[in-house]
NUNUVO-403760 format. One line per 5 residues: for each residue y negated, z, x of N, C-alpha, C. Coordinates in steps of 0.2 Angstrom, whole numbers, plus 5000, padded with zeros to 4 digits. Layout:
<atoms>
Y Z X Y Z X Y Z X ~ ...
</atoms>
This chain:
<atoms>
5079 5129 4857 5076 5127 4851 5068 5128 4851 ~ 5064 5125 4847 5057 5125 4847 5056 5131 4842 ~ 5053 5137 4845 5051 5143 4841 5045 5142 4837 ~ 5045 5144 4831 5039 5144 4827 5034 5149 4830 ~ 5028 5146 4831 5023 5151 4834 5016 5150 4830
5015 5154 4825 5009 5153 4821 5003 5153 4825 ~ 4999 5147 4825 4993 5147 4829 4987 5149 4826 ~ 4986 5149 4819 4980 5150 4816 4980 5157 4813 ~ 4986 5160 4812 4986 5167 4809 4983 5172 4814 ~ 4980 5177 4811 4976 5183 4814 4979 5189 4812
4985 5191 4815 4987 5198 4813 4992 5200 4819 ~ 4994 5206 4819 4998 5208 4825 5005 5204 4826 ~ 5008 5202 4821 5014 5199 4821 5013 5192 4824 ~ 5008 5188 4822 5006 5182 4825 5004 5182 4832 ~ 5000 5187 4834 4999 5188 4841 5005 5189 4845
5009 5194 4843 5015 5195 4847 5020 5189 4847 ~ 5020 5185 4842 5024 5179 4842 5022 5174 4847 ~ 5015 5173 4847 5012 5169 4852 5013 5171 4859 ~ 5013 5178 4860 5014 5181 4867 5021 5180 4869 ~ 5026 5181 4865 5033 5180 4866 5035 5173 4868
5032 5169 4864 5033 5161 4865 5031 5159 4872 ~ 5025 5162 4874 5022 5160 4880 5027 5163 4886 ~ 5029 5169 4885 5033 5172 4890 5040 5168 4890 ~ 5042 5166 4885 5049 5162 4884 5048 5155 4888 ~ 5042 5153 4889 5041 5146 4892 5041 5147 4900
5041 5153 4902 5041 5154 4910 5048 5152 4912 ~ 5049 5151 4918 5055 5149 4921 5060 5155 4921 ~ 5066 5153 4919 5071 5158 4918 5074 5161 4925 ~ 5072 5157 4930 5073 5160 4937 5068 5165 4939 ~ 5063 5166 4936 5058 5171 4938 5061 5178 4936
5058 5183 4939 5059 5190 4937 5056 5191 4930 ~ 5059 5196 4927 5055 5198 4920 5048 5200 4922 ~ 5047 5204 4927 5040 5206 4929 5036 5199 4929 ~ 5038 5194 4933 5034 5188 4934 5033 5185 4927 ~ 5038 5185 4923 5037 5181 4917 5032 5184 4912
5032 5191 4912 5027 5195 4908 5020 5194 4911 ~ 5020 5194 4918 5013 5193 4921 5010 5186 4919 ~ 5015 5181 4919 5013 5174 4916 5010 5174 4909 ~ 5014 5178 4905 5012 5178 4898 5005 5182 4897 ~ 5004 5187 4901 4997 5191 4901 4992 5188 4905
4993 5182 4908 4988 5179 4912 4986 5183 4918 ~ 4991 5187 4921 4990 5191 4927 4992 5188 4933 ~ 4996 5183 4933 4999 5181 4939 4995 5179 4945 ~ 4989 5177 4944 4984 5176 4949 4979 5181 4951 ~ 4979 5186 4946 4974 5192 4947 4976 5198 4951
4983 5198 4952 4985 5204 4956 4992 5202 4959 ~ 4994 5206 4964 5000 5205 4968 5003 5212 4969 ~ 5009 5212 4971 5013 5218 4973 5013 5224 4968 ~ 5011 5230 4970 5011 5235 4966 5006 5235 4961 ~ 5000 5232 4963 4995 5231 4958 4997 5227 4952
5001 5222 4953 5003 5218 4948 5008 5222 4943 ~ 5013 5225 4947 5017 5230 4943 5014 5234 4938 ~ 5008 5238 4941 5005 5242 4937 5001 5239 4931 ~ 4998 5233 4932 4995 5230 4927 4999 5227 4922 ~ 5005 5224 4924 5010 5222 4919 5013 5228 4915
5014 5233 4918 5017 5239 4914 5012 5242 4909 ~ 5005 5242 4911 5000 5244 4907 5000 5240 4901 ~ 5000 5233 4902 5000 5228 4896 5006 5229 4892 ~ 5012 5230 4895 5018 5231 4891 5018 5238 4886 ~ 5015 5243 4889 5014 5249 4885 5009 5248 4879
5004 5244 4880 4999 5242 4875 5003 5238 4870 ~ 5007 5233 4872 5011 5228 4868 5016 5232 4864 ~ 5019 5237 4867 5024 5241 4863 5020 5245 4858 ~ 5015 5248 4859 5011 5251 4854 5009 5247 4848 ~ 5007 5240 4850 5005 5236 4844 5012 5234 4840
5017 5233 4844 5024 5232 4840 5025 5237 4835 ~ 5025 5244 4837 5026 5249 4833 5021 5250 4827 ~ 5015 5248 4828 5010 5248 4823 5012 5242 4818 ~ 5014 5237 4821 5016 5231 4816 5022 5233 4812 ~ 5027 5236 4815 5033 5239 4811 5031 5243 4805
5026 5248 4807 5024 5253 4802 5020 5249 4796 ~ 5016 5244 4798 5012 5241 4793 5017 5236 4789 ~ 5022 5233 4792 5027 5229 4788 5031 5234 4783 ~ 5033 5240 4785 5036 5244 4781 5032 5246 4775 ~ 5025 5247 4776 5020 5248 4771 5020 5242 4766
5021 5236 4768 5021 5230 4764 5028 5229 4760 ~ 5033 5234 4761 5039 5233 4758 5044 5230 4761 ~ 5044 5228 4768 5049 5224 4771 5055 5230 4773 ~ 5061 5228 4771 5066 5233 4771 5067 5235 4779 ~ 5070 5241 4780 5071 5243 4787 5076 5239 4790
5081 5236 4786 5086 5232 4789 5084 5226 4792 ~ 5078 5224 4790 5075 5218 4793 5070 5219 4798 ~ 5069 5226 4800 5065 5228 4805 5068 5231 4811 ~ 5073 5235 4810 5076 5239 4815 5079 5235 4821 ~ 5083 5230 4819 5086 5225 4824 5081 5221 4828
5077 5217 4824 5073 5212 4826 5067 5215 4830 ~ 5064 5221 4828 5059 5224 4832 5061 5227 4838 ~ 5067 5230 4838 5069 5234 4843 5071 5230 4849 ~ 5073 5224 4848 5075 5220 4854 5069 5218 4858 ~ 5064 5216 4856 5058 5214 4860 5056 5220 4864
5056 5226 4860 5054 5232 4864 5058 5234 4870 ~ 5065 5233 4869 5069 5234 4875 5068 5229 4880 ~ 5066 5223 4879 5064 5218 4884 5058 5220 4888 ~ 5054 5224 4885 5048 5226 4888 5048 5233 4892 ~ 5054 5236 4893 5055 5242 4896 5054 5241 4904
5052 5246 4907 5051 5245 4914 5058 5244 4918 ~ 5063 5246 4915 5070 5246 4919 5072 5238 4919 ~ 5069 5234 4915 5071 5227 4915 5066 5223 4919 ~ 5061 5225 4922 5056 5221 4925 5059 5218 4931 ~ 5064 5220 4935 5067 5217 4941 5073 5212 4939
5075 5212 4933 5080 5208 4931 5078 5201 4930 ~ 5082 5196 4931 5080 5189 4930 5078 5188 4923 ~ 5073 5184 4922 5070 5183 4915 5075 5179 4911 ~ 5079 5175 4913 5084 5172 4909 5089 5177 4906 ~ 5091 5182 4910 5095 5187 4908 5092 5192 4902
5085 5193 4903 5082 5197 4898 5081 5193 4891 ~ 5080 5186 4892 5080 5182 4886 5086 5182 4882 ~ 5092 5181 4886 5098 5181 4883 5100 5187 4880 ~ 5098 5193 4882 5100 5200 4880 5095 5202 4874 ~ 5089 5200 4874 5084 5203 4869 5080 5198 4865
5079 5192 4868 5074 5188 4865 5078 5182 4861 ~ 5082 5184 4857 5086 5179 4854 5083 5175 4849 ~ 5086 5169 4847 5082 5164 4842 5080 5168 4835 ~ 5085 5172 4833 5083 5175 4827 5078 5180 4827 ~ 5077 5183 4833 5071 5188 4834 5064 5184 4834
5064 5178 4837 5058 5174 4837 5057 5172 4830 ~ 5062 5170 4826 5061 5168 4819 5059 5173 4815 ~ 5061 5179 4816 5059 5185 4812 5052 5186 4813 ~ 5049 5186 4819 5042 5188 4820 5038 5182 4817 ~ 5040 5176 4817 5036 5171 4814 5035 5172 4806
5041 5175 4803 5040 5177 4796 5036 5183 4795 ~ 5036 5188 4800 5032 5194 4799 5025 5192 4799 ~ 5023 5187 4803 5016 5184 4803 5014 5182 4797 ~ 5018 5179 4793 5016 5177 4786 5016 5182 4781 ~ 5020 5187 4782 5020 5193 4777 5013 5197 4778
5011 5198 4784 5005 5202 4785 4999 5198 4783 ~ 4994 5202 4781 4987 5199 4779 4983 5197 4785 ~ 4979 5192 4784 4974 5191 4790 4969 5197 4791 ~ 4968 5198 4797 4963 5203 4799 4956 5200 4798 ~ 4952 5205 4796 4945 5203 4795 4941 5201 4801
4942 5204 4807 4939 5203 4813 4943 5199 4818 ~ 4940 5193 4820 4944 5189 4825 4939 5187 4831 ~ 4941 5185 4836 4937 5182 4842 4940 5175 4844 ~ 4936 5172 4848 4938 5166 4851 4938 5166 4859 ~ 4941 5161 4861 4941 5160 4869 4934 5159 4871
4930 5156 4868 4923 5154 4870 4919 5161 4870 ~ 4920 5165 4865 4917 5172 4865 4919 5176 4871 ~ 4925 5176 4872 4928 5180 4878 4925 5177 4885 ~ 4925 5171 4885 4922 5168 4891 4915 5169 4892 ~ 4911 5169 4887 4904 5171 4888 4903 5179 4890
4908 5183 4887 4907 5190 4889 4909 5191 4897 ~ 4914 5187 4899 4917 5187 4906 4911 5185 4910 ~ 4907 5180 4909 4901 5178 4913 4896 5184 4913 ~ 4895 5187 4908 4890 5193 4908 4893 5199 4912 ~ 4899 5200 4912 4902 5205 4916 4901 5203 4924
4902 5197 4925 4901 5195 4932 4893 5197 4934 ~ 4889 5195 4930 4882 5197 4931 4880 5204 4932 ~ 4884 5208 4928 4883 5215 4928 4886 5218 4935 ~ 4892 5215 4937 4895 5217 4943 4890 5216 4949 ~ 4887 5210 4949 4882 5209 4954 4876 5213 4954
4874 5215 4948 4868 5220 4948 4870 5227 4951 ~ 4877 5229 4950 4879 5235 4952 4879 5236 4960 ~ 4879 5230 4963 4879 5230 4971 4872 5231 4974 ~ 4867 5231 4970 4860 5231 4973 4859 5238 4976 ~ 4856 5238 4982 4854 5244 4985 4849 5248 4981
4849 5255 4981 4844 5259 4978 4847 5262 4971 ~ 4853 5261 4970 4856 5263 4963 4859 5270 4965 ~ 4858 5275 4961 4862 5281 4961 4869 5280 4960 ~ 4873 5284 4964 4880 5283 4964 4883 5285 4957 ~ 4880 5290 4954 4882 5293 4947 4882 5287 4942
4876 5283 4942 4875 5278 4938 4880 5272 4939 ~ 4881 5270 4945 4885 5265 4947 4892 5267 4945 ~ 4895 5273 4946 4901 5275 4944 4902 5275 4937 ~ 4897 5277 4933 4898 5277 4926 4898 5270 4923 ~ 4894 5266 4925 4894 5259 4923 4900 5255 4925
4903 5256 4931 4909 5253 4934 4915 5255 4930 ~ 4915 5261 4928 4921 5263 4924 4921 5259 4917 ~ 4915 5258 4914 4915 5255 4908 4916 5247 4909 ~ 4914 5245 4914 4915 5237 4916 4922 5236 4916 ~ 4926 5240 4920 4933 5239 4920 4936 5240 4913
4934 5245 4909 4936 5246 4902 4935 5240 4898 ~ 4930 5236 4899 4929 5230 4895 4933 5225 4897 ~ 4934 5224 4904 4939 5219 4906 4946 5220 4904 ~ 4948 5226 4903 4954 5228 4901 4955 5226 4893 ~ 4949 5228 4890 4949 5226 4883 4950 5218 4881
4947 5214 4886 4948 5207 4886 4955 5205 4887 ~ 4958 5208 4891 4965 5207 4893 4970 5208 4887 ~ 4967 5214 4883 4971 5216 4877 4970 5212 4871 ~ 4965 5208 4871 4963 5205 4864 4969 5200 4862 ~ 4973 5197 4866 4978 5192 4863 4984 5197 4861
4984 5203 4862 4989 5207 4860 4987 5212 4854 ~ 4981 5215 4855 4979 5220 4850 4973 5217 4845 ~ 4971 5211 4846 4965 5209 4842 4959 5212 4845 ~ 4954 5213 4840 4947 5215 4842 4947 5222 4843 ~ 4952 5226 4841 4951 5233 4842 4949 5236 4849
4953 5234 4854 4951 5236 4861 4943 5235 4862 ~ 4940 5229 4860 4933 5228 4861 4929 5233 4857 ~ 4931 5235 4851 4927 5240 4847 4928 5246 4851 ~ 4933 5248 4853 4934 5255 4857 4930 5255 4863 ~ 4930 5249 4867 4926 5249 4873 4918 5250 4871
4916 5246 4866 4909 5247 4865 4907 5254 4862 ~ 4911 5257 4858 4910 5264 4856 4910 5269 4862 ~ 4915 5268 4866 4916 5272 4872 4910 5272 4876 ~ 4906 5267 4877 4900 5266 4881 4895 5270 4878 ~ 4894 5269 4871 4889 5273 4868 4890 5281 4869
4896 5283 4868 4898 5290 4868 4897 5293 4875 ~ 4899 5289 4880 4898 5292 4887 4890 5293 4888 ~ 4886 5288 4886 4879 5288 4888 4876 5294 4884 ~ 4878 5295 4878 4875 5301 4874 4877 5307 4877 ~ 4883 5308 4879 4885 5314 4883 4882 5315 4889
4881 5310 4893 4878 5311 4900 4871 5309 4900 ~ 4867 5309 4895 4860 5307 4895 4856 5310 4900 ~ 4857 5317 4900 4853 5321 4905 4854 5319 4912 ~ 4860 5318 4914 4862 5316 4921 4859 5309 4922 ~ 4860 5305 4917 4857 5298 4918 4850 5298 4919
4846 5301 4915 4839 5302 4916 4837 5304 4923 ~ 4840 5310 4925 4839 5313 4931 4840 5308 4937 ~ 4846 5305 4937 4848 5300 4942 4843 5294 4942 ~ 4841 5292 4936 4836 5286 4936 4830 5287 4939 ~ 4827 5294 4939 4821 5295 4942 4821 5293 4950
4827 5293 4953 4827 5292 4960 4829 5285 4962 ~ 4830 5281 4957 4833 5274 4958 4827 5269 4959 ~ 4829 5264 4963 4825 5258 4964 4823 5255 4957 ~ 4817 5254 4956 4815 5252 4949 4817 5245 4947 ~ 4817 5241 4952 4819 5234 4951 4826 5233 4950
4830 5237 4954 4837 5237 4954 4839 5240 4947 ~ 4836 5245 4945 4838 5249 4939 4836 5244 4933 ~ 4830 5241 4933 4828 5236 4928 4833 5231 4927 ~ 4836 5228 4932 4841 5222 4932 4847 5225 4929 ~ 4849 5231 4932 4855 5234 4929 4855 5235 4922
4850 5238 4920 4849 5240 4913 4849 5234 4908 ~ 4846 5229 4910 4846 5222 4906 4853 5220 4906 ~ 4857 5220 4912 4864 5217 4912 4868 5221 4907 ~ 4867 5228 4908 4871 5233 4904 4870 5231 4896 ~ 4864 5231 4894 4863 5230 4887 4866 5223 4885
4865 5218 4889 4868 5211 4886 4876 5212 4886 ~ 4879 5215 4891 4886 5216 4891 4889 5220 4885 ~ 4885 5226 4883 4887 5230 4878 4886 5227 4871 ~ 4880 5223 4870 4879 5220 4864 4884 5214 4863 ~ 4886 5210 4868 4891 5205 4867 4898 5208 4866
4899 5214 4869 4906 5217 4867 4906 5219 4860 ~ 4901 5222 4857 4900 5224 4850 4901 5218 4846 ~ 4898 5212 4848 4898 5206 4844 4905 5203 4843 ~ 4909 5203 4849 4915 5201 4850 4920 5205 4845 ~ 4919 5211 4845 4923 5216 4841 4922 5215 4834
4916 5212 4832 4915 5211 4825 4912 5218 4822 ~ 4909 5222 4827 4906 5228 4825 4899 5228 4827 ~ 4896 5223 4828 4889 5222 4830 4884 5226 4826 ~ 4883 5225 4820 4878 5228 4816 4878 5235 4816 ~ 4884 5238 4815 4885 5245 4815 4883 5248 4822
4887 5246 4827 4886 5249 4834 4879 5248 4837 ~ 4877 5242 4836 4870 5240 4839 4865 5245 4836 ~ 4865 5245 4829 4860 5249 4826 4860 5257 4828 ~ 4866 5259 4829 4866 5267 4831 4866 5267 4839 ~ 4867 5262 4843 4868 5263 4850 4862 5261 4854
4858 5257 4851 4852 5254 4856 4848 5260 4859 ~ 4846 5265 4855 4842 5270 4857 4846 5274 4863 ~ 4853 5275 4862 4856 5278 4867 4856 5274 4874 ~ 4857 5268 4874 4857 5264 4880 4850 5264 4883 ~ 4844 5265 4879 4838 5265 4882 4837 5271 4887
4841 5276 4886 4840 5282 4891 4843 5281 4897 ~ 4846 5275 4898 4850 5274 4905 4845 5271 4910 ~ 4838 5270 4908 4834 5268 4913 4827 5270 4911 ~ 4822 5270 4916 4815 5271 4915 4812 5265 4912 ~ 4814 5259 4913 4811 5253 4911 4813 5252 4904
4811 5256 4899 4813 5255 4892 4811 5249 4889 ~ 4805 5246 4891 4803 5240 4888 4808 5234 4889 ~ 4812 5235 4895 4816 5229 4896 4822 5229 4891 ~ 4823 5235 4888 4829 5235 4883 4826 5234 4876 ~ 4820 5234 4875 4817 5234 4868 4817 5227 4865
</atoms>
C-alpha cells in the first residue's frame, strides 16, 4: 500500500514517518542493517564495522526521539492504548539483534500497515515546531565544514587546537545526520557545545595559539567562526548564541580582527 508520509509537517512524528517510509522503500532482500543505512543516507559513507557503528548510533538517537514523541503524545491526551502497540513495534525493528535479519522479515514482523498509519496520525496530533531547517541550509553548512577541514590540515597548527576543533567538526557532522530524525535540536547542542568548550579551555587555547603559524591560525579561526555561526543559524538559535558566543570564539586566535 502507499503509506501516508506527511511532507510539510515539522514535528517528531512526521520526521519518523518520513524516515520509516524511506526505509520501507529499500529492497526487502537487503539486510535490516543495509535498509537502515539507506534510510539514514549512510550507505556510501561507511563500510563494514564503521557502517554498523554509525547505523547503531543513529538507531539509538531515533529510539530516543521515538520515546520523546510518545511522552509528548501522552501529554496531548493520546490514550496509552493507541501508543503502546504502535510505538513499540518500530522500536523493536531498530534493535541491534535485528540488524542481520532480512529487511523483508523485519517489515513483516514490526513495520505493519497500521503502524505506519498510526504515525501519520501522530504527526497531525502534534503541533508544528518553531524551528526548522532546509536541505539548502544543511548543504551550505557542509560546504563550510569542508573548508574548515582543509584549514585544519595546514602546517604550523598546534595539536591541541587541531584536536579540539576536529572534535567539534565531527560533532556538527553528526548533528547534520541527526536533523532528519531530531530536527534542529542537535544543531543547537553542537553550537552550544563549541562555545562551552572554548570557554573552559580558553587558557590552553591562548597558550597554544602563541606558538601557531599566524597565517594558518588566521585561516582556521575564520573558518571556525563561519561554521559556528552557520550552525547556530541552522539551529534557529543564532541571535542568542551568537550574541553570547562571539567573544568566546575570539580567544581561539591571536588574529582577533579576523573574527570581528
